[in-house]
N, C-alpha and C positions, 0 to 999 in steps of 0.2 A: 690579337693572335690567339689568345687563350679561348676567347669566345668562339672563334672559328673552329678550333679543335673540338670544343664541347659540342657545337652544332654538328660537326662531322660525326662524332661518336654516337650522338643521339639519333642522327639520321640513319646511320648504318644499323643501329639496334632496331629502328622502326622497319627497315627493309628486311632484316632477318625475321622479325615478328610477322611481317606480311607473308614471307615464304612459309613460315610455320603454320599460319592461319589458313593458307591455301591448302595445305595437306591435311590439317586437322581443324576444320572450321568450327570455331566457337563464336566468332564474330566476323564481320565483313573484312576481308584481307585488303581490299583496295584503299581503305581509309588510312591505315598505318603506312601503306606503300606510298600514297600521295604525300602524307606528312613527311616521310623520309626524303622524298624527292624535293619537297619544299625546303626542308632543313639543309639538305646538301647544297641547294641553290643559294640559300641565305649565307652559307658558310664560305661561299666563293670558291669551292673546290670543283664545282661543275657550273656550267652556264646553260640554263634552260630558258628558251624564249618564253616571254609572258603568255603568249597565245597557247603554247604547249601546256604550261601550268594550268591555265584556265580550262583547256580542253580536257585534260586528265582529271581535273577536279570535278568537272561536270560528269564525266564518265563514272567517277567514284561515287558521286551522289546518286546517279541512276542505278548503279549496281547495288548501292545500299538500300534503295527503295525496293528493288527486285528481291533482295535478300529477305527483307521484312515481310513481303507478300507471299513468299513461297513456303510450303510446308517443309519442315526440317527432317532430314533423314530419308532413307529409302523406304519403299513400301514394305519390304521384307526385313527391315532393320539393319541391313548391311551398310557400311560406310566406305567400302573399298573404292567406290567410284572417285572419291576425292583424291586418292593416291594415284589412280590411273590418269586422271585428267591433269592433276598437278604436276606429276613427274614428266609426263609427255609434253605439257606446255613449257616446262622449264627446259627440256631438251630441245624443243622447237625454237625457243628463244635463244639458247646458246648457239644453235646452228645458224639462226638468223643473224646473230652478232658476228659470227665467223664470215658469213657470206657478204654481209654489208648492212649498214644501218637502215637502209630503205627496206630491207627484207625482214627486219626484226619482227615487226608486228605480224606479218604474214606467217612467219615461222611459229609464233606463239599460237595463232589461230589454228593453223594446220596441226600443231602438236596437240592442242586441246581436242580437236575433232578426232584425231587418230586415237587419243586416249579414251574418248567416249565410245568410239567404235570397238576398241579392244575390250572395254568393260562390257559392252553389250554382247560380246561373244563368250563371256564367262558364265558359269552356272549362276552366280549371284546376280548377274545382269540380264538374265533371260527374259525378264519382264519388260525390258526396254525394246519396244517394237518400233516399226516405222511410224505408227500413229502418234506416239508421244516423243519421238526422237527430237524434234525441233523444240518442243516445250522444255524438254530436259536440257537441251543445249543452252537455251536461254537461262534456265534456272541455275545450272551448275557450271557451265563452261564460261559464260560471260564474266562472272566474278573472277574466275581464275585467269582469264585472258587479260582483264584490266589490271589486276594486281601484278601478274608476272610481267606484263609489258612495261609497267611503270618501274619495276625492279630492274629489268633489263636495260631500260633507258638510263637509269641511274648508274648501273654498273658500267655501261658503255661510256657514259660521261666521265666517270672516274678514270677509266682506262685511257681515253683519248686526251682528256685535258691534263 
């Protein structure tokens, strides 16, 4: 029982670290998010199917590869896009959890998309045009989508189970 509580606490710390890394990226946020989901699953506080763990693990690996291939920072040195994308993805995930578990991922994707659209309308994001919108979505939004989706799945598992 003590081991399960320790795994639960370390898993929650990993999920909180993933949320912080989504907003202020110093490293890939999907890796601690997936580790937190795995630790919560091993603690028996949530039950995640093995196929879901493998799927989100592969997604975290893909996002890690994308993160290492992209240039870090914005062209003009601003970093506000992480806040726009991160907070709106979190809001979309929360709305998705309220509507239903099947809508959760869609809520995160739509939230990240809306956050990127909102950032492109600010003076700091005026350089983000339709030519590089999809590239920027893949570089910035996909890591946020994967990490926030994993965190929302873990939170929903803790609430439901």
